[in-house]
N, C-alpha and C positions, 0 to 999 in steps of 0.2 A: 510396313515394308516387308517384314518376315512373313506376315500372313499371306501376302501376294506371292511370295516366293514358293510357300509349301502348297499353294493352290495351283501352281503352274503344271501344265501337262505337255506332252509332246505329240500325242496322236493327231489333232486337228491340223497341225502345220506340216505333217509328214506327206500330205496328199500331193501327187504330182502336179496338180493344177495350180498349187502356189508357186513352185519353181517355174512352171511354164509362164505364169504371168510375170514373174520377175526377169526371166530370161533376157528379153530384149533391152531391159534396162541395164542389167548387170553387163551385158556384152559392151555397152558403150561406157559404162562408168569404171569398171574394174581396171581395164588397161591403162587408164589415166592416173591411177593411184601410185604414189612413189614406191610402195612396197610391192607392187605387182612384178613378179620375176620373169614374165614371159613376153616382155615388150619386143616389138617387131614382128610378132606373129598374131594373127586375128584369133579371137576366141570364137570357136564354132559350136560350142554347146557346154552344157552342165550336167553334172550328176549330183544329186543330193545325197550327201554323206550322212548328215544328221541335221535335225531341225528341232528346236527347243523354244517353247513360249516362255519368256522370262516375266511377262505380265499378260494376264488373259486379255484377249481381244475385247475392246469395248465398242460402243457406237462410234467413238471419235478417235480412237488410238489403238495401237498395238506394238509389241516389242518381241523381236524373235533373235534368236541366236542361231546361225546357220554355219555348217561346215560344207562347202560346196567344192567339187572337183571341176576345174576348168579344162576343157577340151581345146587343144591347139594343133595345127598341123606340125609335122616334122620340121618344116622349113617354110619361109615365106613364099616359095615358089607355088604357082597355080597348080591346083590338083594334087597337092600333097596329102597323104592320108592322115586324118586326125586321130589322136590317141588320147587316152586319159592323161591329164597333166597334173599339175600341183593342186593340192587341197589348200583352201583359203578359209580362214576364220572371218565371219562378217557378223556385225552387230546391226541389225535392220530395224528401224522404226517406221511406223506408218502413222500418219495423221490425216485429217480431213484438210487442213491447211497448215503450212509451216509458219511459225512466228518469225519475225525478221532476224532474231538471232541466230536461228538455225538455217537461214538461207544458204550459207556457204557448205552446208552438209547435204543439200539436195542431190538425190539420185534420179529422180524422174517421178511421173505420175502413171499409175496402174490403169490400163485401158480395159483389161479383161480379167477373168478369174474370180475367186471368191471374195476378194476385197477391192474389186474394181472401183476407181474413183479415188482412191486413197493416194496421198503423196508419200513417196518413199525417200528415207534419208538415212545417212550414216549416223547411227544413234549414239555413237561414242562421243559425239559433241553435245549430247543432250544430258544435262545433269541428272535428270530423273533416271536415266539408263545407267549412267555411271554409279548412281546411289544404290541400284539393284545390285550391281556387281559387288560393291563394297559390302552391302548387307549379307550377301551370299557367303563371301569370304569371312566375314566377322562371325557368322553363325555356323560356319561348316556345313552349308547346306548341300543337299542332293536334289537336283532338278533334272528329272529325266536322265539322260546319259552324262549330264554335267556333274562333276564332284567338286567340291571346294574344301580343301584342307587348310590347317593353320597350325602355327606354333603357339600353343596356349600359354606360353610364358611371356608372350608379348601382347599387350593391350591394343585393341583396335576399336576406336570410338566411331559411332555410327553418324555423327554429325558434322563430318568433314566436308568442306566444300570442294567439289571436283573442278579441274580444268585440265583440258587436253594440251600435251606438249606438241609443238609444231616442228621440231627440228629433226626428228627421225626418218629414216629411209626404208629400212627393211621390216620395222614393226611399228606399233603404236603404243603410246604411253598416256596415262592420266595421273596427274598429281592430286592427292587429296589433302587439302589444307596445309601444305608444306611439311605433312608429317609422314606420308607414304607416297610411294610411286608404283603404279601397277603397269607392268609391261605386258601387253597383249602380242603374243607371236602371231604373225599374220599367215605365214606359210606353215602348214602343219604336217607333221610327219609322225608315224607311230614310233613309240620307243621312249626311252629315258633321254629327255632333252639336257644337255650339260648346263644350260643356262638355270635349271633348277637343281640338278644333281651336284654340281660342284660347289655353288654356294652353301648348300646344305652340309656337304662334307666340310668345308672350310669352317663353318660355324661350330661344328662339333670339335674342330681342332683349335677353337678360340682364336682363329687368325683375324686380326682386327682390320685387315686390308680389304675386306670384302663384306658388304652389308649382308647380314643374315636374313634369309627369306622369312617373311612374317606370315604369309599364307600363299597358297597356290590354287590354280584352276585347272582341271583335267577333264577329259572326255573319256569315258569307257565304252569303246566301240569293238565289237567282235573279240572280247576278252583281251583287248590290248589297251593300254593307256596312251593317250596323246596329251602332252603337256601343252596348255593353251595360254597360260599367263602366271606370272609370278608378282606378288606384292612385296615390296622391300622398304626399308626406312628410306625417306628422302633427305638426301644430304643438303640441308638448307644453306645457301650461300656458298656452295662448292663451285669452284672454277674448272671448266672443262679444260683438260691438258692442251689440247690443240689451240683453243682460243687464247689460253695463257701464254702458250709459246710465241704465238703471232703477236700478241700484245707486247711482250718483252722485246721481241725482234723490232718491232715499230719504234720503240724507244731506244733502240740500240743497246738494251741491257743484256748483261750475261745471264744465261740460263743454266749454266753448268752445275749450280747448287741444287736446283730443282731436279736436273737429270740425275744426279748422284741419289737424291732421295728417291726418285723413280726406280732406280736400279735396286736400291735396298727393298723397296716394296715388292718388286717383282720377285726377288729372291725369297722373300718371306712367304709369298703365295706358292711358289715352286716347292719350297722346303716342306710347307704344311701338306701340299698335295702328294709330294714323294713320300711323306711319313704316313699318310692315311690310305693311300691306295697302291695296288700292286705295281712294281716296276719291272722292266724288262732289260735284258742285256742285249744290245744290238751288235751282232757280229757280221761276219762276211756275207751269209745268205740273206740276212735282213737288210744290210747295207745295199746289196745288188738291186733288191726291190725298190728302195728308196731312191738310189741313183738312177735307176731305170725310169722311174717316175719323173724325176726332174729333167732327165734327158728327153723324154717323150714331150713334156710341157714346152721345152725350149724348141723342139723341132716344129711343134704345131704353132707356136707363137711366130717363129720365123717364117713360117709358110704364110702366116695370115698379115704379118707386118713387115713389108720389105726393109724398113729402116733398120730392123733388128739383124738382118742377115749377115752384114759385114762382120759383126761381132760374134756370131754364133760359135765359130771354132774356139775363140778365147774364153767364151762362157762355158762351153762344154769341157774345157780343160779344168775348170773348177770341180765339176762332177767327177771327172777321171781321176783328179788328185785325191779325192775322198775315197774313190773305190780302190785305189792303190793302197791306201792306208789300211783298209779293210783286209785286203789280200795279204798284207804284212802281219795281220794278227791284232791290229787295233780293235778295241770295243768301246761301246758308248752306252750310257744308261738312258733308257726311254721311260717317260712317265706321263701322267696326265698333265696337260698344260692349258692355257687360255685358249690358244688356237687362232687368235685374230687380234693380237695385241699391238696397239698403236696409241698415240697421244690422245686420241678421241675417247679411247676406253678407260681413261684415267681421270679421276677428280681430285681436286686439292681442296681440303676444307680450309675455312677461315684460319684455323689454328696451325695450318701448314702441313697436315698429315695427307697422305696420298691414299686413295681408295682405287680399286680395280673393279670394273663392272663389265656386264655383257659377255658371258662366257658361252654364248651360243655357238661361237666358232664361225666359220665362214658358211653362211647358209646355203651357198650354191653346192656345197659338198654333201655326200650322203652322211646321215646320222651316224652310222657305224664307224665311218672314216674319222669323223669329228671326235669320237669317243675313244679312239686308239691311243695307246701310249706313244709319245714322240720325244725326241730329244728335246731338252728345255731350250737349246740354243735356237729353235724356230721362233719362239716368242721373243727372244733377244734380237734376232734379226729383224723381226717385223718392227720393233721399237727403233732400231737404228736407222731403218729406211724412213720411219716417221719424222725423225729429226732432220733428214735430208729434204723431206717434203716441206717441212716448216721453213727451212733456211731458203728454199727456192721460191717460196710463197711471198716472201717479204718484198715490199715495194722497194726498199732500199736495202741491197745485200749487206750483210755483215760478215766480213771475211773470217773464216775460221769458226763460225758459230757452230755448225753442225759437227765439226771434228771435236771441238771442245766437249759438246753435249755427249757425243758417242763415247769419248774417253771417260767422262764422269760417270756416265751411265754404268758402264762396264765396271768401273772402280767401286760404285756402290753396290753393285750385284756382288762382287767378290767379298766386300766387307761382311755380308750376311751369310752367303753360301760357302765361302772359303774357295771358291773357284771362278777365276777370272776368264770369261769367254775368249779374251785375246790370246789365251795360252794355247788355244786349239785353232789356229788360224785357218786350217784347211776345212774344217767342219763349218766354222762361222762363214767363210767365204762361200762355201756351197749353198748354204741356207739363205745367206743374202742375195746371192745370184739367183736362186729360185724365186725368191720374193720379187726381185726387179724385174724378172721375165714376166711374171704374172701382172705387174704393174703396166708394163708395156702393152700387153694385150688388152688389159682393162681400159687404159686411157685411149688407145687407138679406136676402141669400139665406142666409148661412152663419152670420153672428154678429149678430144684431139688436141686441144690448146695446151693440155697438161703433159703431152707426150715428151716433150724435152726434159721433164723432170727425171722420169726413170731412165731415159737414154743417157743422161749424164752419169748416172750410176753405172749403167751398162758399160760405158766406155772405160770407166774406172775398173771395174770388175773384170772385163775382158783382157785388160792389160796388166792385171795383178799377178804376180808371180806366186802368191800365196799369202801375202801380208795384208790384212785388212787396213 
């Protein structure tokens, strides 16, 4: 395996004719992938950002790592001008014919170009390709523009059997022998990705709530690093917080004990991040920008979703109340946070301990914004909204379930941090309102059947005089 890696080169696949031959296949296949961000707009072309041979082409097969920029029009309207769009990470395999086990990974058949006649497929589903990635991570290889780093204190065996996870949406993951999980970021941007940055920071702080990165995969392009993937310990037997909450709801069981433990885990993560990385004091001028952004998002959502408009004045009052406090001289602390915290980002081990995962933040936001210090209450608001979502997802409603979870979560957070989020109701209401507005817009666009869930919260928040 390692011999094949050191032999790999980049020059032969960088030829324009390779991308030209893949172009018609990728135009059809890429928009169908769950992690493709540009849905609703056709792909009009591609630019090859980087191409690397992970295995030298043979008479029967080839394996390529590609970074391609997808061009899409500004809007679905006819005649819109195309522009460079998102950059995607692809692992492309080519064979003369696919074995039956790889049939679901089919992309198409090459009709022209240097490899005409080959069958193209998503190679992440091929154990051989997954083995190549693990070996590169294990040896700290450099393959063309790809660099693989690792924590030498953690052992990586090379004989772990890979399997692809099927549940993710914005990225892809491979589990190796119930020992490690490799998360491959699909939409690639230059710079330091918090999905690697923050777990590394937390590992140095000995925070047990976040699995420490074992190895990582980068691309070095134009003197700038792109984070491509992170290998971390796989929490065998761990239960997804969302699925666990729904299971308890289905049985009519109380979840407040788990919610309290989740609050404690969140506070441990926040405390470690606040200790390790710089914090900022948020005063009047900074709050003006934050409130301005919240108000703009509300106005845009109300314009797009008519059902939101009757509640807009009440929701706006949540932001105005926060601005009033800032004008009176109140200040808050901003620090690095998770950025997209909800039940699905938390795992409970068989021993009952909670872990927090997926520090990428909201992928739709610019990387610089995701790395900015923010009030920790933003994470808290996200989790409180997640309890609401779980409660409304139950087939048989359990009265008071979400309220009990919300209270227990805040109490658990206070036990570790010394600060109960409920003691700052204006700040908490503003961030929860901002999150609910985002949810309304998201559900209206992608899952209209779910729209009543955030609208229920919107009605409550619009009528709220300041007490969550």
